[in-house]
N, C-alpha and C positions, 0 to 999 in steps of 0.2 A: 663700329658697326659688325668689324669681324667676329667681336664676341658675340654679337647680338645673334650672327650667324651659325654662330659655333652652339648657342645656344640651343637656337629651331634645330637644327642637325642632331644633338644630343638629344632630345627630347621626340624627333622622330622616330630615330634609330629605337629607343627607348621603346616607344608604342609598336614599330614594328617586329622588336623583338621578342615584346610581350604575345602580340597575335601569335606569332609563330614556333611558344614557346621556347624560343633557342635564350643560350645564357646573356641574360644583360651583360656587357663589355666594363670593367674599372674605370671609373671616371677620371682623367688626368685633370690634376692640377699644379700650375708655375707659381712656385714661393722664391722666395728670396732668402730664408730660412727654415727649417725644419720646424712645427708647430710642437706641441707639449705633446698634445691631445691628436692622434690622427685618426682617422675614420677606415672604418674596413673598406671593400672595393674601393679605394683610392690609390690611385698612383702620384708619390709627390715628384717632382721635378725642382732639382731645387738649383737655383745659378740668377744669373741676371742679364736680364736682356735676351740675347740667343745664346749666352756662354753658359750653359749647363755642365755642372759641376758631381751631382747628387743623383742618384731617385732612392725613393724610402718607401714602403709599403708595408702592411701589418699582412704577416704569412697567411696566407688564402686558404689553409689546412685548418683552419679554426683555433691554433694555440696562439695565434694571434702575438706572436712574437714581433719585432722590430727588424725588417728585413734594408740594410741600405746598401744601394747599389754604387761603386764609383765609375762615371764618366767621362774621368778623364782621362785620355790616351795616354800619358807618359810616363801613369801609373799601373799596376798590375796588383788585382785582376781588374780589367777593366770592359764593360758592357757598352752596346750603343745604343743610342734610343733611335728609335725612326717615328714622327709624326706622321699621322694619314689624317686626308683630306675630311674625314666621318669627325675628331676630336679624338681621335685615339692615338695609342703608339703600342708599337714593338719593342721588345727589348731582346736583344741577342750577346752572348750565349745566352742558352736555359740560367737558369736558378736552382743552384742546389744546396740547401742546409744542412751544412756538415753537422754543424751541433745542433742539441735538441731532436725539432719532430722528423729531420731527414728528408722533408720535402722537394722534390726534382719535380720541374715545370719551367714552360717556357710562357711568356708572355708575346700572342700573337693579334693586333688592333683591338687587345684590351680583354681580351679573351684568357681565362689562365688554361694551357693545354699542358695536362699531368702526363710526363714521362713514368715509362711502367718500368 
């Protein structure tokens, strides 16, 4: 039932955003292993049950580099994930690709907020 409500929220949220011309948030996908083919505009939270150890996504700049973020608090660097009622997530601190494209952004409620 919880997943059904989450799907309804996502559908309502997408419809609302498309009408208001606001960006559509990244979809959150909970998995136990990183898939071979990642989809753009999805944030993968990797773990089992409530224990998450990694987050992954394709770089939102369009270079499609794989971004993997550690969620284990005992290892540096470490990011925190906050799950929201609407099915989106926020990650902190910001993500800064030091190699390759050099993108720097925040993920708040599934929306990419570019750092200038």
